[in-house]
Kinemage of the C-alpha trace (Angstrom):
@kinemage 1
@onewidth
@group {chain A} dominant
@subgroup {mainchain}
@vectorlist {calphas} color= white
{ca met a 1} P 42.319 149.283 197.533
{ca lys a 2} L 43.917 152.598 198.535
{ca gln a 3} L 43.672 151.633 202.190
{ca leu a 4} L 45.531 148.407 201.436
{ca glu a 5} L 48.138 150.326 199.477
{ca trp a 6} L 48.762 152.677 202.407
{ca leu a 7} L 49.373 149.604 204.597
{ca phe a 8} L 51.253 147.434 202.100
{ca val a 9} L 53.825 149.978 200.946
{ca pro a 10} L 55.064 150.998 204.438
{ca thr a 11} L 55.240 147.320 205.486
{ca leu a 12} L 57.289 146.455 202.409
{ca ala a 13} L 59.538 149.444 203.013
{ca gly a 14} L 59.851 148.464 206.669
{ca tyr a 15} L 60.996 144.984 205.663
{ca leu a 16} L 63.535 146.518 203.264
{ca phe a 17} L 64.877 148.700 206.072
{ca leu a 18} L 65.145 145.763 208.497
{ca ile a 19} L 67.097 143.528 206.103
{ca leu a 20} L 69.495 146.309 205.077
{ca cys a 21} L 70.275 147.641 208.551
{ca asn a 22} L 72.982 145.717 210.430
{ca ala a 23} L 71.280 146.363 213.766
{ca thr a 24} L 68.234 144.330 212.677
{ca arg a 25} L 69.129 142.145 209.680
{ca tyr a 26} L 70.613 139.268 211.721
{ca arg a 27} L 67.682 139.190 214.122
{ca ile a 28} L 65.192 139.333 211.253
{ca ser a 29} L 66.870 136.349 209.585
{ca arg a 30} L 65.747 134.290 212.593
{ca glu a 31} L 62.130 135.470 212.356
{ca ser a 32} L 59.273 134.074 210.290
{ca gly a 33} L 55.523 134.344 209.824
{ca tyr a 34} L 53.532 136.996 211.639
{ca his a 35} L 56.487 137.995 213.850
{ca leu a 36} L 58.334 139.155 210.755
{ca phe a 37} L 55.205 140.844 209.360
{ca phe a 38} L 54.456 142.844 212.494
{ca lys a 39} L 58.065 143.958 212.924
{ca ser a 40} L 58.133 145.057 209.288
{ca ala a 41} L 54.829 146.895 209.776
{ca ile a 42} L 56.101 148.706 212.881
{ca ala a 43} L 59.275 149.780 211.075
{ca gly a 44} L 57.176 150.847 208.093
{ca ile a 45} L 54.834 152.938 210.236
{ca phe a 46} L 57.836 154.700 211.769
{ca leu a 47} L 59.212 155.442 208.291
{ca phe a 48} L 55.747 156.565 207.198
{ca val a 49} L 55.542 159.114 210.027
{ca val a 50} L 59.067 160.357 209.297
{ca ala a 51} L 58.145 160.694 205.605
{ca ile a 52} L 55.091 162.824 206.420
{ca val a 53} L 57.166 165.075 208.674
{ca ala a 54} L 59.866 165.333 205.993
{ca asn a 55} L 57.328 166.271 203.315
{ca ile a 56} L 55.826 168.963 205.528
{ca tyr a 57} L 59.300 170.280 206.369
{ca leu a 58} L 60.108 170.456 202.658
{ca gly a 59} L 57.051 172.619 202.133
{ca thr a 60} L 54.440 170.095 201.023
{ca ser a 61} L 51.515 170.962 203.277
{ca asp a 62} L 49.222 168.281 201.877
{ca pro a 63} L 51.390 165.487 200.444
{ca gly a 64} L 49.676 162.836 198.338
{ca his a 65} L 50.075 159.125 198.975
{ca lys a 66} L 52.506 158.776 196.041
{ca asp a 67} L 54.776 161.424 197.546
{ca ile a 68} L 54.658 159.710 200.935
{ca asn a 69} L 55.293 156.253 199.453
{ca phe a 70} L 58.253 157.550 197.473
{ca met a 71} L 59.757 159.168 200.562
{ca val a 72} L 59.181 156.004 202.612
{ca phe a 73} L 61.208 153.920 200.156
{ca val a 74} L 63.903 156.592 199.948
{ca leu a 75} L 64.256 156.499 203.728
{ca ala a 76} L 64.264 152.678 203.773
{ca ser a 77} L 67.076 152.661 201.208
{ca ile a 78} L 69.399 155.429 202.412
{ca ala a 79} L 69.015 155.224 206.210
{ca pro a 80} L 70.506 151.691 206.716
{ca pro a 81} L 73.885 152.450 205.061
{ca leu a 82} L 74.217 155.476 207.334
{ca phe a 83} L 73.471 153.397 210.437
{ca asn a 84} L 75.825 150.675 209.232
{ca ile a 85} L 78.780 153.074 209.310
{ca phe a 86} L 78.543 153.074 213.107
{ca tyr a 87} L 77.324 149.508 213.620
{ca arg a 88} L 79.413 146.957 211.747
{ca ser a 89} L 77.957 143.676 210.512
{ca gly a 90} L 80.311 141.439 212.532
{ca arg a 91} L 79.372 143.110 215.800
{ca ala a 92} L 75.667 142.988 214.932
{ca ala a 93} L 75.811 139.302 213.987
{ca arg a 94} L 77.575 138.349 217.223
{ca arg a 95} L 75.095 140.327 219.310
{ca ala a 96} L 72.148 138.659 217.558
{ca ala a 97} L 73.693 135.229 218.206
{ca glu a 98} L 74.239 136.110 221.881
{ca lys a 99} L 70.621 137.176 222.314
{ca ala a 100} L 69.391 134.035 220.550
{ca gly a 101} L 71.630 131.775 222.639
{ca gly a 102} L 73.586 130.612 219.582
{ca leu a 103} L 76.561 129.152 221.421
{ca val a 104} L 77.693 127.049 218.449
{ca glu a 105} L 77.697 130.122 216.222
{ca leu a 106} L 79.672 132.111 218.785
{ca leu a 107} L 82.236 129.332 219.179
{ca leu a 108} L 82.719 129.095 215.412
{ca asp a 109} L 83.012 132.868 215.209
{ca glu a 110} L 85.649 132.854 217.963
{ca ala a 111} L 87.601 130.191 216.078
{ca phe a 112} L 87.305 132.236 212.883
{ca arg a 113} L 88.558 135.458 214.509
{ca lys a 114} L 91.372 133.783 216.458
{ca asp a 115} L 92.387 131.381 213.652
{ca leu a 116} L 91.744 128.250 215.708
{ca phe a 117} L 90.832 124.752 214.525
{ca val a 118} L 87.382 123.336 215.288
{ca glu a 119} L 85.746 119.940 215.407
{ca val a 120} L 82.220 119.979 213.954
{ca ser a 121} L 79.851 117.023 214.392
{ca leu a 122} L 76.846 116.644 212.072
{ca arg a 123} L 73.506 114.883 212.483
{ca ser a 124} L 74.630 112.257 209.972
{ca gly a 125} L 77.475 111.248 212.303
{ca lys a 126} L 80.073 112.820 210.034
{ca val a 127} L 82.788 114.839 211.770
{ca tyr a 128} L 85.034 117.508 210.250
{ca ile a 129} L 88.126 119.052 211.818
{ca gly a 130} L 89.478 122.141 210.152
{ca ser a 131} L 89.780 125.893 209.873
{ca val a 132} L 86.653 128.078 209.797
{ca leu a 133} L 85.999 130.240 206.729
{ca glu a 134} L 82.409 131.222 207.520
{ca pro a 135} L 81.069 130.921 211.092
{ca gly a 136} L 77.400 130.867 210.087
{ca leu a 137} L 76.219 133.749 212.245
{ca gly a 138} L 72.527 133.823 211.428
{ca gly a 139} L 70.969 130.765 213.047
{ca asp a 140} L 69.688 127.573 211.463
{ca lys a 141} L 69.012 129.322 208.154
{ca ser a 142} L 72.699 130.087 207.596
{ca asp a 143} L 75.579 127.935 206.364
{ca ile a 144} L 79.061 127.382 207.729
{ca ala a 145} L 82.206 126.750 205.705
{ca leu a 146} L 85.577 125.340 206.664
{ca ile a 147} L 88.781 123.992 205.169
{ca pro a 148} L 88.976 120.368 206.374
{ca leu a 149} L 92.145 118.849 207.740
{ca leu a 150} L 90.564 115.617 208.979
{ca ser a 151} L 87.194 113.959 208.663
{ca gly a 152} L 85.585 110.838 210.017
{ca tyr a 153} L 82.638 109.706 212.087
{ca arg a 154} L 81.556 108.979 215.631
{ca asp a 155} L 81.296 105.332 216.654
{ca lys a 156} L 77.621 104.621 217.430
{ca asp a 157} L 78.448 102.749 220.616
{ca thr a 158} L 81.498 104.479 222.082
{ca gln a 159} L 81.034 107.900 220.384
{ca glu a 160} L 84.797 107.958 219.835
{ca leu a 161} L 86.050 109.754 216.756
{ca glu a 162} L 87.256 107.497 213.947
{ca val a 163} L 89.354 109.475 211.444
{ca thr a 164} L 88.928 108.179 207.886
{ca thr a 165} L 90.397 110.966 205.717
{ca arg a 166} L 93.382 113.279 206.115
{ca tyr a 167} L 93.339 116.276 203.802
{ca gly a 168} L 96.395 118.321 204.816
{ca his a 169} L 99.062 116.732 202.610
{ca phe a 170} L 96.721 116.401 199.614
{ca ile a 171} L 95.598 120.047 199.831
{ca arg a 172} L 99.185 121.332 200.040
{ca arg a 173} L 100.190 119.197 197.055
{ca ala a 174} L 97.152 120.229 194.993
{ca ile a 175} L 97.754 123.924 195.688
{ca ser a 176} L 101.418 123.575 194.726
{ca glu a 177} L 101.057 121.406 191.628
{ca leu a 178} L 97.605 122.335 190.317
{ca lys a 179} L 97.703 125.999 191.380
{ca leu a 180} L 94.313 125.739 193.082
{ca ser a 181} L 93.180 128.247 195.696
{ca leu a 182} L 92.491 127.174 199.267
{ca asn a 183} L 88.795 128.029 198.841
{ca tyr a 184} L 88.522 125.247 196.267
{ca phe a 185} L 88.664 122.705 199.124
{ca arg a 186} L 86.111 124.344 201.418
{ca val a 187} L 83.263 122.270 202.801
{ca val a 188} L 79.917 124.046 203.230
{ca met a 189} L 77.148 122.710 205.459
{ca pro a 190} L 73.881 124.129 206.830
{ca met a 191} L 73.975 125.206 210.460
{ca ser a 192} L 70.781 123.204 211.018
{ca glu a 193} L 72.809 119.989 210.492
{ca val a 194} L 75.404 120.818 213.149
{ca val a 195} L 74.980 118.853 216.385
{ca ser a 196} L 78.008 120.181 218.247
{ca ala a 197} L 81.251 122.064 217.795
{ca arg a 198} L 84.360 122.537 219.888
{ca ile a 199} L 87.789 124.100 219.640
{ca phe a 200} L 90.281 121.467 218.495
{ca asp a 201} L 93.957 121.433 219.447
{ca phe a 202} L 96.164 118.660 218.050
{ca asp a 203} L 98.461 118.621 221.100
{ca val a 204} L 95.511 118.271 223.470
{ca ala a 205} L 93.971 115.578 221.253
{ca thr a 206} L 97.242 113.607 221.254
{ca met a 207} L 97.550 113.904 225.021
{ca met a 208} L 93.960 112.745 225.490
{ca ala a 209} L 94.472 109.764 223.157
{ca lys a 210} L 97.564 108.669 225.105
{ca his a 211} L 95.689 109.023 228.376
{ca gln a 212} L 92.790 106.917 227.112
{ca ser a 213} L 95.185 104.244 225.807
{ca ala a 214} L 96.960 104.108 229.155
{ca arg a 215} L 93.679 103.698 231.025
{ca ala a 216} L 92.534 100.992 228.621
{ca ala a 217} L 95.781 99.091 229.216
{ca glu a 218} L 95.323 99.078 233.006
């Protein structure tokens, strides 16, 4: 049992370190199964070695397993906040998305940072156009949130967008008369349901619609 304890505690501490440290938390959120276990074990072994060295440095020539385990969890708890001072969460999340090839996440993040509108298409065929509140940096296990301006669906045959609901006027009126916050109208959806996303510009959309109408009339 003691052998299992020596293995279990560092692995658990390693997992704690990985989910608290910005440099690793967004990559770990994309992992599962034995990949996550082995990465936690490797981090735990590193913390275990550092704990032994720290105990010896502090004057404990023959530290017991309880002393080592305590130090391992102390390191797993206090080291990440120190690292996070120099490596912010936004930067870490974007880098993890880049390495994972999360182009949809990166586009939504760009729209969020630059205050641009996006068009998001879901597996159900539903389409939302609006302003991004949460870009969902974290892969399929994360959620995205936006304030909708328009919503509708894609025609099954032509794939053209059919707008069915316009939210802008209603939201402005509700905020003014009912004193509701903008967050009250947010729509949250899992990233796993997103089929595609693109930057949406109303002027470009109007120009494209006129062009398509002109071609159809020829």
